[in-house]
ZADO-1210 file (C-alpha; in nm, 4 decimals, padded with zeros to 6 digits):
<atoms>
<atom x="00.5776" y="03.1129" z="01.4805" code="MET" pos="1"/>
<atom x="00.4483" y="03.4233" z="01.6609" code="ILE" pos="2"/>
<atom x="00.7118" y="03.6058" z="01.8714" code="TRP" pos="3"/>
<atom x="00.5878" y="03.8600" z="02.1367" code="LEU" pos="4"/>
<atom x="00.7870" y="04.0826" z="02.3598" code="THR" pos="5"/>
<atom x="00.5154" y="04.2551" z="02.5753" code="SER" pos="6"/>
<atom x="00.3687" y="04.0945" z="02.8800" code="PRO" pos="7"/>
<atom x="00.0369" y="04.2529" z="02.7863" code="ASP" pos="8"/>
<atom x="00.0315" y="04.0989" z="02.4339" code="ALA" pos="9"/>
<atom x="-00.1964" y="03.8105" z="02.3419" code="THR" pos="10"/>
<atom x="-00.1211" y="03.5707" z="02.0537" code="ALA" pos="11"/>
<atom x="-00.3739" y="03.5635" z="01.7766" code="PRO" pos="12"/>
<atom x="-00.2873" y="03.1967" z="01.7079" code="ALA" pos="13"/>
<atom x="-00.0563" y="02.9223" z="01.8462" code="LEU" pos="14"/>
<atom x="00.2317" y="02.8253" z="01.8584" code="PRO" pos="15"/>
<atom x="00.3618" y="03.1486" z="02.0170" code="ALA" pos="16"/>
<atom x="00.6529" y="03.2496" z="02.2292" code="ALA" pos="17"/>
<atom x="00.6741" y="03.5464" z="02.4617" code="TRP" pos="18"/>
<atom x="01.0314" y="03.6871" z="02.5237" code="LEU" pos="19"/>
<atom x="00.9875" y="03.9240" z="02.8263" code="ILE" pos="20"/>
<atom x="01.2771" y="04.1337" z="02.9354" code="ALA" pos="21"/>
<atom x="01.1977" y="04.1762" z="03.3167" code="THR" pos="22"/>
<atom x="01.4971" y="04.3885" z="03.4072" code="GLY" pos="23"/>
<atom x="01.5514" y="04.1580" z="03.7060" code="LYS" pos="24"/>
<atom x="01.8708" y="03.9577" z="03.7852" code="GLN" pos="25"/>
<atom x="01.7641" y="03.6479" z="03.9898" code="PRO" pos="26"/>
<atom x="02.0449" y="03.5445" z="04.2156" code="ALA" pos="27"/>
<atom x="01.9665" y="03.1676" z="04.2402" code="ASN" pos="28"/>
<atom x="01.7658" y="02.8763" z="04.1011" code="LEU" pos="29"/>
<atom x="01.4762" y="02.9464" z="04.3325" code="GLN" pos="30"/>
<atom x="01.4578" y="03.3144" z="04.2219" code="GLU" pos="31"/>
<atom x="01.4814" y="03.2093" z="03.8507" code="ARG" pos="32"/>
<atom x="01.2035" y="02.9530" z="03.9067" code="SER" pos="33"/>
<atom x="00.9781" y="03.2153" z="04.0779" code="GLU" pos="34"/>
<atom x="01.0408" y="03.4674" z="03.7989" code="LEU" pos="35"/>
<atom x="00.9683" y="03.2119" z="03.5316" code="ARG" pos="36"/>
<atom x="00.6462" y="03.0886" z="03.6982" code="ARG" pos="37"/>
<atom x="00.5151" y="03.4322" z="03.7917" code="GLY" pos="38"/>
<atom x="00.5743" y="03.5635" z="03.4425" code="THR" pos="39"/>
<atom x="00.4084" y="03.2578" z="03.2859" code="ALA" pos="40"/>
<atom x="00.1060" y="03.2863" z="03.5004" code="LYS" pos="41"/>
<atom x="00.0589" y="03.6560" z="03.4003" code="ARG" pos="42"/>
<atom x="00.0938" y="03.5734" z="03.0220" code="LEU" pos="43"/>
<atom x="-00.1446" y="03.2824" z="03.0402" code="VAL" pos="44"/>
<atom x="-00.3989" y="03.4919" z="03.2298" code="ALA" pos="45"/>
<atom x="-00.3617" y="03.7649" z="02.9769" code="GLN" pos="46"/>
<atom x="-00.4034" y="03.5110" z="02.6902" code="GLN" pos="47"/>
<atom x="-00.7239" y="03.3661" z="02.8314" code="PHE" pos="48"/>
<atom x="-00.8643" y="03.6862" z="02.9923" code="GLY" pos="49"/>
<atom x="-00.8389" y="03.5501" z="03.3414" code="LEU" pos="50"/>
<atom x="-00.7105" y="03.6722" z="03.6718" code="GLU" pos="51"/>
<atom x="-00.3475" y="03.5739" z="03.7338" code="PRO" pos="52"/>
<atom x="-00.4440" y="03.4082" z="04.0518" code="GLY" pos="53"/>
<atom x="-00.6760" y="03.1666" z="03.8751" code="SER" pos="54"/>
<atom x="-00.3801" y="03.0190" z="03.6651" code="VAL" pos="55"/>
<atom x="-00.2022" y="02.7199" z="03.8219" code="LYS" pos="56"/>
<atom x="00.1203" y="02.5611" z="03.6907" code="LEU" pos="57"/>
<atom x="00.2284" y="02.2042" z="03.7646" code="ASP" pos="58"/>
<atom x="00.4798" y="01.9538" z="03.6395" code="HIS" pos="59"/>
<atom x="00.4347" y="01.6215" z="03.4587" code="ASP" pos="60"/>
<atom x="00.6220" y="01.2966" z="03.5552" code="GLU" pos="61"/>
<atom x="00.9188" y="01.4063" z="03.3427" code="ARG" pos="62"/>
<atom x="00.9469" y="01.7492" z="03.5105" code="GLY" pos="63"/>
<atom x="00.8003" y="01.9452" z="03.2168" code="ARG" pos="64"/>
<atom x="00.5813" y="02.2356" z="03.3223" code="PRO" pos="65"/>
<atom x="00.2142" y="02.1964" z="03.2453" code="LEU" pos="66"/>
<atom x="-00.0959" y="02.4171" z="03.2577" code="LEU" pos="67"/>
<atom x="-00.3105" y="02.2659" z="03.5436" code="ALA" pos="68"/>
<atom x="-00.5573" y="02.5603" z="03.5493" code="GLN" pos="69"/>
<atom x="-00.7359" y="02.6593" z="03.3394" code="PRO" pos="70"/>
<atom x="-00.8062" y="02.2840" z="03.2827" code="ALA" pos="71"/>
<atom x="-00.8918" y="02.1184" z="02.9574" code="GLY" pos="72"/>
<atom x="-00.7054" y="02.3523" z="02.7206" code="THR" pos="73"/>
<atom x="-00.4928" y="02.0766" z="02.5691" code="GLY" pos="74"/>
<atom x="-00.2125" y="02.3204" z="02.5505" code="LEU" pos="75"/>
<atom x="00.1638" y="02.2527" z="02.6146" code="HIS" pos="76"/>
<atom x="00.3879" y="02.4920" z="02.7980" code="LEU" pos="77"/>
<atom x="00.7589" y="02.5448" z="02.8093" code="SER" pos="78"/>
<atom x="00.9623" y="02.7979" z="03.0233" code="LEU" pos="79"/>
<atom x="01.3177" y="02.9389" z="03.0208" code="ALA" pos="80"/>
<atom x="01.5090" y="03.2117" z="03.1936" code="THR" pos="81"/>
<atom x="01.8387" y="03.3802" z="03.1099" code="ARG" pos="82"/>
<atom x="01.9734" y="03.7176" z="03.2228" code="GLY" pos="83"/>
<atom x="01.6409" y="03.8359" z="03.3538" code="GLY" pos="84"/>
<atom x="01.4720" y="03.7463" z="03.0334" code="LEU" pos="85"/>
<atom x="01.1800" y="03.5036" z="03.0681" code="VAL" pos="86"/>
<atom x="01.0727" y="03.2972" z="02.7608" code="ALA" pos="87"/>
<atom x="00.7333" y="03.1288" z="02.7574" code="VAL" pos="88"/>
<atom x="00.5977" y="02.9113" z="02.4850" code="ALA" pos="89"/>
<atom x="00.2373" y="02.7877" z="02.4239" code="LEU" pos="90"/>
<atom x="00.1461" y="02.5281" z="02.1712" code="ALA" pos="91"/>
<atom x="-00.1003" y="02.2592" z="02.0818" code="HIS" pos="92"/>
<atom x="00.1795" y="02.0000" z="02.0846" code="GLY" pos="93"/>
<atom x="00.4829" y="01.9131" z="02.2792" code="PRO" pos="94"/>
<atom x="00.6938" y="02.2305" z="02.2913" code="VAL" pos="95"/>
<atom x="01.0358" y="02.3349" z="02.4120" code="GLY" pos="96"/>
<atom x="01.1854" y="02.6823" z="02.4378" code="ILE" pos="97"/>
<atom x="01.5307" y="02.7892" z="02.5527" code="ASP" pos="98"/>
<atom x="01.7407" y="03.1064" z="02.5726" code="VAL" pos="99"/>
<atom x="02.1225" y="03.1241" z="02.5700" code="GLU" pos="100"/>
<atom x="02.3654" y="03.4133" z="02.6273" code="ARG" pos="101"/>
<atom x="02.5964" y="03.4913" z="02.3297" code="ILE" pos="102"/>
<atom x="02.9301" y="03.4653" z="02.5008" code="ASP" pos="103"/>
<atom x="03.1941" y="03.6484" z="02.2988" code="LEU" pos="104"/>
<atom x="03.4640" y="03.5938" z="02.5437" code="ALA" pos="105"/>
<atom x="03.4707" y="03.2141" z="02.5692" code="THR" pos="106"/>
<atom x="03.5591" y="02.9590" z="02.3115" code="GLU" pos="107"/>
<atom x="03.2585" y="02.7451" z="02.2408" code="PRO" pos="108"/>
<atom x="03.2742" y="02.3852" z="02.3882" code="PRO" pos="109"/>
<atom x="03.2852" y="02.2037" z="02.0632" code="LEU" pos="110"/>
<atom x="03.3345" y="01.8594" z="02.2248" code="ALA" pos="111"/>
<atom x="02.9719" y="01.8803" z="02.3414" code="MET" pos="112"/>
<atom x="02.8393" y="01.9097" z="01.9840" code="LEU" pos="113"/>
<atom x="02.7412" y="01.6530" z="01.7169" code="HIS" pos="114"/>
<atom x="03.0188" y="01.6112" z="01.4621" code="PRO" pos="115"/>
<atom x="02.8205" y="01.7844" z="01.1862" code="GLN" pos="116"/>
<atom x="02.7563" y="02.0664" z="01.4242" code="GLU" pos="117"/>
<atom x="03.1311" y="02.1013" z="01.5035" code="ARG" pos="118"/>
<atom x="03.2193" y="02.0910" z="01.1305" code="GLU" pos="119"/>
<atom x="02.9759" y="02.3703" z="01.0617" code="ALA" pos="120"/>
<atom x="03.0997" y="02.5918" z="01.3355" code="LEU" pos="121"/>
<atom x="03.4677" y="02.5348" z="01.2493" code="LEU" pos="122"/>
<atom x="03.3757" y="02.6420" z="00.8919" code="ALA" pos="123"/>
<atom x="03.2764" y="02.9796" z="01.0134" code="LEU" pos="124"/>
<atom x="03.5151" y="03.2771" z="01.0932" code="PRO" pos="125"/>
<atom x="03.6112" y="03.2732" z="01.4562" code="GLU" pos="126"/>
<atom x="03.4234" y="03.5865" z="01.5315" code="SER" pos="127"/>
<atom x="03.0991" y="03.4324" z="01.4098" code="ALA" pos="128"/>
<atom x="03.1152" y="03.1130" z="01.6196" code="ARG" pos="129"/>
<atom x="02.9780" y="03.2581" z="01.9554" code="PRO" pos="130"/>
<atom x="02.6543" y="03.3545" z="01.7868" code="LEU" pos="131"/>
<atom x="02.6221" y="03.0206" z="01.5963" code="ALA" pos="132"/>
<atom x="02.7078" y="02.8258" z="01.9105" code="PHE" pos="133"/>
<atom x="02.4342" y="03.0027" z="02.1146" code="ALA" pos="134"/>
<atom x="02.1871" y="02.9422" z="01.8326" code="GLN" pos="135"/>
<atom x="02.2808" y="02.5770" z="01.8194" code="LEU" pos="136"/>
<atom x="02.2754" y="02.5233" z="02.1888" code="TRP" pos="137"/>
<atom x="01.9377" y="02.6970" z="02.2434" code="SER" pos="138"/>
<atom x="01.7928" y="02.4829" z="01.9575" code="ALA" pos="139"/>
<atom x="01.9332" y="02.1624" z="02.1192" code="LYS" pos="140"/>
<atom x="01.8017" y="02.2501" z="02.4568" code="GLU" pos="141"/>
<atom x="01.4601" y="02.3435" z="02.3091" code="ALA" pos="142"/>
<atom x="01.4425" y="02.0158" z="02.1276" code="TYR" pos="143"/>
<atom x="01.5237" y="01.7975" z="02.4437" code="VAL" pos="144"/>
<atom x="01.2594" y="01.9967" z="02.6407" code="LYS" pos="145"/>
<atom x="01.0005" y="01.9181" z="02.3753" code="ALA" pos="146"/>
<atom x="01.0982" y="01.5581" z="02.3989" code="LEU" pos="147"/>
<atom x="01.0608" y="01.5661" z="02.7790" code="GLY" pos="148"/>
<atom x="01.4109" y="01.4065" z="02.8263" code="THR" pos="149"/>
<atom x="01.6191" y="01.7173" z="02.8964" code="GLY" pos="150"/>
<atom x="01.9890" y="01.6459" z="02.8565" code="PHE" pos="151"/>
<atom x="01.9410" y="01.2983" z="02.9836" code="LEU" pos="152"/>
<atom x="01.9596" y="01.2721" z="02.6003" code="ARG" pos="153"/>
<atom x="02.3301" y="01.3261" z="02.5115" code="ALA" pos="154"/>
<atom x="02.3554" y="01.6529" z="02.3274" code="PRO" pos="155"/>
<atom x="02.5952" y="01.5057" z="02.0723" code="GLU" pos="156"/>
<atom x="02.3464" y="01.2319" z="01.9772" code="SER" pos="157"/>
<atom x="02.1422" y="01.4494" z="01.7442" code="PHE" pos="158"/>
<atom x="02.2355" y="01.7219" z="01.5025" code="ALA" pos="159"/>
<atom x="02.0949" y="02.0816" z="01.4639" code="VAL" pos="160"/>
<atom x="02.1463" y="02.2533" z="01.1264" code="ARG" pos="161"/>
<atom x="02.0968" y="02.6190" z="01.1128" code="LEU" pos="162"/>
<atom x="01.9047" y="02.7179" z="00.8028" code="LEU" pos="163"/>
<atom x="01.9030" y="03.0940" z="00.8687" code="SER" pos="164"/>
<atom x="01.9079" y="03.3251" z="01.1757" code="THR" pos="165"/>
<atom x="01.5417" y="03.2416" z="01.2037" code="GLU" pos="166"/>
<atom x="01.5022" y="02.8669" z="01.1194" code="ARG" pos="167"/>
<atom x="01.6724" y="02.5478" z="01.2045" code="PHE" pos="168"/>
<atom x="01.6091" y="02.1739" z="01.1656" code="GLU" pos="169"/>
<atom x="01.6879" y="01.8749" z="01.3840" code="VAL" pos="170"/>
<atom x="01.8082" y="01.5401" z="01.2506" code="ALA" pos="171"/>
<atom x="01.7546" y="01.2797" z="01.5245" code="ASP" pos="172"/>
<atom x="01.8410" y="00.9068" z="01.4627" code="PRO" pos="173"/>
<atom x="01.5836" y="00.8106" z="01.7177" code="GLU" pos="174"/>
<atom x="01.2929" y="00.9907" z="01.5588" code="ALA" pos="175"/>
<atom x="01.1654" y="00.9767" z="01.1914" code="PRO" pos="176"/>
<atom x="01.1983" y="01.2748" z="00.9694" code="GLY" pos="177"/>
<atom x="01.3324" y="01.6175" z="01.0639" code="LEU" pos="178"/>
<atom x="01.1988" y="01.8399" z="01.3374" code="ALA" pos="179"/>
<atom x="01.1974" y="02.2126" z="01.2615" code="THR" pos="180"/>
<atom x="01.2205" y="02.5056" z="01.4761" code="GLY" pos="181"/>
<atom x="01.2287" y="02.8917" z="01.5005" code="ALA" pos="182"/>
<atom x="01.5047" y="03.1074" z="01.6385" code="SER" pos="183"/>
<atom x="01.5503" y="03.4731" z="01.7366" code="ARG" pos="184"/>
<atom x="01.8303" y="03.7015" z="01.8457" code="ILE" pos="185"/>
<atom x="01.7355" y="03.9392" z="02.1295" code="ILE" pos="186"/>
<atom x="01.9055" y="04.2446" z="02.2690" code="GLU" pos="187"/>
<atom x="01.8407" y="04.2075" z="02.6452" code="ASN" pos="188"/>
<atom x="01.8362" y="04.5662" z="02.7768" code="GLY" pos="189"/>
<atom x="02.2058" y="04.5988" z="02.8459" code="GLY" pos="190"/>
<atom x="02.2363" y="04.2542" z="02.9938" code="GLN" pos="191"/>
<atom x="02.4018" y="04.1160" z="02.6746" code="GLY" pos="192"/>
<atom x="02.2568" y="03.9538" z="02.3547" code="ASN" pos="193"/>
<atom x="02.0733" y="03.6298" z="02.3667" code="LEU" pos="194"/>
<atom x="01.9584" y="03.3531" z="02.1258" code="ALA" pos="195"/>
<atom x="01.6185" y="03.2011" z="02.1641" code="ALA" pos="196"/>
<atom x="01.4858" y="02.8899" z="02.0035" code="ALA" pos="197"/>
<atom x="01.1461" y="02.6991" z="02.0067" code="ILE" pos="198"/>
<atom x="01.0556" y="02.3519" z="01.8774" code="VAL" pos="199"/>
<atom x="00.7123" y="02.2187" z="01.8529" code="VAL" pos="200"/>
<atom x="00.6863" y="01.8433" z="01.7886" code="LEU" pos="201"/>
<atom x="00.4181" y="01.6955" z="01.5693" code="ALA" pos="202"/>
</atoms>
């Protein structure tokens, strides 16, 4: 996995994820959507050496973003926004990316997790749980984005196992084998630390 943090950076290979600290604080869903889409168009234009105005985004029947122009790339796209940070993923297969705030002040909502995830969190020191929960939840959301279901799929119906601060795997009873993903911790320019995750399905 290639992680990039500059809006001017191009990826030498895919899959790749851009984590762009915009310094902005969108006030509502529309502003978040505009920030996501505007940042994604700029990054895709940079990647392909195009003018930003020539890049067009659309959505498929499940609501996943897709690259309408340039046409024929065969690439899959995923977007996320949190605390002014925009995450954009490009891959040759179905991809999901997510970013979650590491909330040190709130007890993680364990009831929303798979039993194996709850057990793993409760085995940690209490001070370590907010980070682990943010990593788990960003991985879960990235996975359901890659599936194209979003959380129409119950979050407790599949299990994420954190292998390290940079890798995780997903055990899903509805899918053969294990899906794997990459994660990253980000310091978001004074807006709090974030956990990012990306999953690309075979």
